[in-house]
Biopython code that builds the backbone (N, CA, C, O; Angstrom):
import numpy as np
from Bio.PDB.StructureBuilder import StructureBuilder

atoms = [
    (1, "MET", "N", (-36.342, 40.524, 12.301)),
    (1, "MET", "CA", (-35.896, 41.274, 11.166)),
    (1, "MET", "C", (-35.541, 42.915, 11.557)),
    (1, "MET", "O", (-36.299, 43.598, 12.244)),
    (2, "ILE", "N", (-34.578, 43.283, 11.132)),
    (2, "ILE", "CA", (-34.138, 44.641, 11.510)),
    (2, "ILE", "C", (-34.055, 45.539, 10.164)),
    (2, "ILE", "O", (-33.475, 45.211, 9.129)),
    (3, "ILE", "N", (-34.679, 46.607, 10.376)),
    (3, "ILE", "CA", (-34.735, 47.549, 9.077)),
    (3, "ILE", "C", (-34.187, 48.695, 9.618)),
    (3, "ILE", "O", (-34.524, 49.050, 10.748)),
    (4, "THR", "N", (-33.281, 49.403, 8.877)),
    (4, "THR", "CA", (-32.581, 50.682, 9.105)),
    (4, "THR", "C", (-33.023, 51.676, 7.994)),
    (4, "THR", "O", (-33.411, 51.213, 6.922)),
    (5, "ILE", "N", (-32.986, 52.956, 8.186)),
    (5, "ILE", "CA", (-33.332, 53.949, 7.146)),
    (5, "ILE", "C", (-32.458, 55.114, 7.555)),
    (5, "ILE", "O", (-32.554, 55.655, 8.656)),
    (6, "GLY", "N", (-31.583, 55.482, 6.595)),
    (6, "GLY", "CA", (-30.720, 56.582, 6.786)),
    (6, "GLY", "C", (-30.546, 57.461, 5.609)),
    (6, "GLY", "O", (-30.865, 56.949, 4.536)),
    (7, "SER", "N", (-30.107, 58.678, 5.584)),
    (7, "SER", "CA", (-29.917, 59.497, 4.725)),
    (7, "SER", "C", (-28.818, 60.592, 5.035)),
    (7, "SER", "O", (-28.881, 61.150, 6.131)),
    (8, "THR", "N", (-27.876, 60.917, 4.203)),
    (8, "THR", "CA", (-27.011, 62.078, 4.641)),
    (8, "THR", "C", (-27.388, 63.480, 4.506)),
    (8, "THR", "O", (-26.724, 64.436, 4.907)),
    (9, "ARG", "N", (-28.685, 63.525, 3.814)),
    (9, "ARG", "CA", (-29.459, 64.832, 3.607)),
    (9, "ARG", "C", (-30.247, 65.027, 4.882)),
    (9, "ARG", "O", (-30.749, 64.122, 5.549)),
    (10, "GLY", "N", (-30.293, 66.344, 5.138)),
    (10, "GLY", "CA", (-31.002, 66.782, 6.355)),
    (10, "GLY", "C", (-32.433, 66.824, 5.970)),
    (10, "GLY", "O", (-32.787, 66.297, 4.915)),
    (11, "GLY", "N", (-33.331, 67.451, 6.802)),
    (11, "GLY", "CA", (-34.734, 67.369, 6.763)),
    (11, "GLY", "C", (-35.492, 67.200, 5.473)),
    (11, "GLY", "O", (-34.874, 67.170, 4.409)),
    (12, "SER", "N", (-36.933, 67.076, 5.524)),
    (12, "SER", "CA", (-37.800, 66.852, 4.311)),
    (12, "SER", "C", (-37.355, 65.908, 3.334)),
    (12, "SER", "O", (-37.451, 66.166, 2.134)),
    (13, "VAL", "N", (-36.795, 64.652, 3.828)),
    (13, "VAL", "CA", (-36.511, 63.576, 2.854)),
    (13, "VAL", "C", (-37.588, 62.642, 3.226)),
    (13, "VAL", "O", (-37.953, 61.872, 2.338)),
    (14, "GLY", "N", (-38.140, 62.571, 4.328)),
    (14, "GLY", "CA", (-39.251, 61.574, 4.542)),
    (14, "GLY", "C", (-38.853, 60.261, 5.433)),
    (14, "GLY", "O", (-39.568, 59.267, 5.555)),
    (15, "LYS", "N", (-37.739, 60.430, 5.951)),
    (15, "LYS", "CA", (-37.253, 59.136, 6.703)),
    (15, "LYS", "C", (-38.127, 58.770, 7.870)),
    (15, "LYS", "O", (-38.356, 57.580, 8.087)),
    (16, "SER", "N", (-38.605, 59.662, 8.597)),
    (16, "SER", "CA", (-39.590, 59.299, 9.761)),
    (16, "SER", "C", (-40.862, 58.757, 9.262)),
    (16, "SER", "O", (-41.460, 57.840, 9.825)),
    (17, "THR", "N", (-41.281, 59.375, 8.140)),
    (17, "THR", "CA", (-42.676, 59.032, 7.642)),
    (17, "THR", "C", (-42.544, 57.522, 7.070)),
    (17, "THR", "O", (-43.419, 56.674, 7.243)),
    (18, "ILE", "N", (-41.379, 57.305, 6.390)),
    (18, "ILE", "CA", (-41.356, 55.980, 5.780)),
    (18, "ILE", "C", (-41.116, 55.070, 6.865)),
    (18, "ILE", "O", (-41.635, 53.961, 6.738)),
    (19, "ALA", "N", (-40.406, 55.302, 7.967)),
    (19, "ALA", "CA", (-40.177, 54.299, 9.102)),
    (19, "ALA", "C", (-41.624, 54.117, 9.723)),
    (19, "ALA", "O", (-42.022, 52.969, 9.917)),
    (20, "CYS", "N", (-42.352, 55.097, 10.015)),
    (20, "CYS", "CA", (-43.785, 54.877, 10.528)),
    (20, "CYS", "C", (-44.568, 54.039, 9.815)),
    (20, "CYS", "O", (-45.194, 53.146, 10.384)),
    (21, "TYR", "N", (-44.622, 54.214, 8.570)),
    (21, "TYR", "CA", (-45.512, 53.282, 7.593)),
    (21, "TYR", "C", (-44.930, 51.758, 7.668)),
    (21, "TYR", "O", (-45.632, 50.748, 7.720)),
    (22, "LEU", "N", (-43.581, 51.797, 7.664)),
    (22, "LEU", "CA", (-43.072, 50.300, 7.688)),
    (22, "LEU", "C", (-43.338, 49.645, 8.969)),
    (22, "LEU", "O", (-43.578, 48.439, 9.024)),
    (23, "ALA", "N", (-43.298, 50.484, 10.112)),
    (23, "ALA", "CA", (-43.690, 49.857, 11.548)),
    (23, "ALA", "C", (-45.149, 49.505, 11.470)),
    (23, "ALA", "O", (-45.504, 48.404, 11.890)),
    (24, "VAL", "N", (-46.010, 50.332, 10.977)),
    (24, "VAL", "CA", (-47.416, 49.951, 10.848)),
    (24, "VAL", "C", (-47.632, 48.624, 10.146)),
    (24, "VAL", "O", (-48.226, 47.684, 10.674)),
    (25, "GLU", "N", (-47.140, 48.601, 8.985)),
    (25, "GLU", "CA", (-47.175, 47.323, 8.188)),
    (25, "GLU", "C", (-46.688, 46.033, 8.829)),
    (25, "GLU", "O", (-47.256, 44.950, 8.692)),
    (26, "ALA", "N", (-45.577, 46.244, 9.548)),
    (26, "ALA", "CA", (-44.976, 45.170, 10.478)),
    (26, "ALA", "C", (-45.934, 44.794, 11.488)),
    (26, "ALA", "O", (-46.128, 43.589, 11.651)),
    (27, "VAL", "N", (-46.569, 45.631, 12.197)),
    (27, "VAL", "CA", (-47.642, 45.286, 13.224)),
    (27, "VAL", "C", (-48.761, 44.591, 12.575)),
    (27, "VAL", "O", (-49.171, 43.539, 13.065)),
    (28, "ARG", "N", (-49.297, 45.093, 11.504)),
    (28, "ARG", "CA", (-50.338, 44.490, 10.741)),
    (28, "ARG", "C", (-49.937, 43.013, 10.418)),
    (28, "ARG", "O", (-50.730, 42.081, 10.552)),
    (29, "ASN", "N", (-48.823, 42.886, 10.042)),
    (29, "ASN", "CA", (-48.314, 41.378, 9.801)),
    (29, "ASN", "C", (-47.982, 40.614, 11.040)),
    (29, "ASN", "O", (-47.279, 39.611, 10.923)),
    (30, "LYS", "N", (-48.430, 40.995, 12.259)),
    (30, "LYS", "CA", (-48.329, 40.392, 13.411)),
    (30, "LYS", "C", (-46.817, 40.201, 13.903)),
    (30, "LYS", "O", (-46.577, 39.313, 14.722)),
    (31, "ASN", "N", (-45.852, 40.975, 13.441)),
    (31, "ASN", "CA", (-44.581, 41.044, 13.701)),
    (31, "ASN", "C", (-44.323, 42.039, 14.995)),
    (31, "ASN", "O", (-44.868, 43.139, 15.090)),
    (32, "SER", "N", (-43.459, 41.524, 15.930)),
    (32, "SER", "CA", (-43.025, 42.395, 16.987)),
    (32, "SER", "C", (-42.269, 43.611, 16.438)),
    (32, "SER", "O", (-41.336, 43.481, 15.645)),
    (33, "THR", "N", (-42.723, 44.857, 16.910)),
    (33, "THR", "CA", (-42.193, 46.041, 16.256)),
    (33, "THR", "C", (-41.695, 47.004, 17.498)),
    (33, "THR", "O", (-42.309, 47.174, 18.551)),
    (34, "LEU", "N", (-40.532, 47.548, 17.154)),
    (34, "LEU", "CA", (-40.091, 48.647, 17.958)),
    (34, "LEU", "C", (-39.463, 49.672, 17.008)),
    (34, "LEU", "O", (-38.536, 49.451, 16.229)),
    (35, "LEU", "N", (-40.106, 50.814, 17.193)),
    (35, "LEU", "CA", (-39.633, 52.077, 16.272)),
    (35, "LEU", "C", (-38.843, 53.034, 17.186)),
    (35, "LEU", "O", (-39.293, 53.429, 18.262)),
    (36, "ILE", "N", (-37.680, 53.370, 16.711)),
    (36, "ILE", "CA", (-36.870, 54.287, 17.304)),
    (36, "ILE", "C", (-36.404, 55.336, 16.216)),
    (36, "ILE", "O", (-35.653, 55.022, 15.293)),
    (37, "ASP", "N", (-36.889, 56.554, 16.393)),
    (37, "ASP", "CA", (-36.617, 57.667, 15.475)),
    (37, "ASP", "C", (-35.487, 58.664, 16.277)),
    (37, "ASP", "O", (-35.778, 59.399, 17.220)),
    (38, "VAL", "N", (-34.280, 58.532, 15.746)),
    (38, "VAL", "CA", (-33.400, 59.449, 16.385)),
    (38, "VAL", "C", (-32.972, 60.662, 15.495)),
    (38, "VAL", "O", (-32.719, 60.486, 14.303)),
    (39, "ASN", "N", (-32.899, 61.775, 16.025)),
    (39, "ASN", "CA", (-32.443, 62.919, 15.237)),
    (39, "ASN", "C", (-31.188, 63.526, 15.939)),
    (39, "ASN", "O", (-31.294, 64.223, 16.948)),
    (40, "ILE", "N", (-30.052, 63.239, 15.381)),
    (40, "ILE", "CA", (-28.849, 63.591, 15.887)),
    (40, "ILE", "C", (-28.635, 65.087, 15.492)),
    (40, "ILE", "O", (-28.605, 65.451, 14.316)),
    (41, "GLN", "N", (-28.498, 65.878, 16.496)),
    (41, "GLN", "CA", (-28.148, 67.538, 16.475)),
    (41, "GLN", "C", (-26.730, 67.611, 16.654)),
    (41, "GLN", "O", (-26.136, 66.998, 17.542)),
    (42, "GLY", "N", (-26.127, 68.440, 15.721)),
    (42, "GLY", "CA", (-24.758, 68.704, 16.110)),
    (42, "GLY", "C", (-23.891, 68.896, 15.005)),
    (42, "GLY", "O", (-22.697, 69.129, 15.191)),
]
sb = StructureBuilder()
sb.init_structure("model")
sb.init_model(0)
sb.init_chain("A")
sb.init_seg("    ")
for serial, (resi, resn, name, xyz) in enumerate(atoms, 1):
    if name == "N":
        sb.init_residue(resn, " ", resi, " ")
    sb.init_atom(name, np.array(xyz, "f"), 0.0, 1.0, " ", f" {name:<3s}", serial, name[0])
structure = sb.get_structure()
């Protein structure tokens, strides 16, 4: 399963927080999990 989270708005939207909570729940459900949080500056 692949889950992506994105938004065209900048900061304070909570994308990283939501991604972390989803990753924790995936691990609790015994799913292999890789979380990559990318902040593109530019």
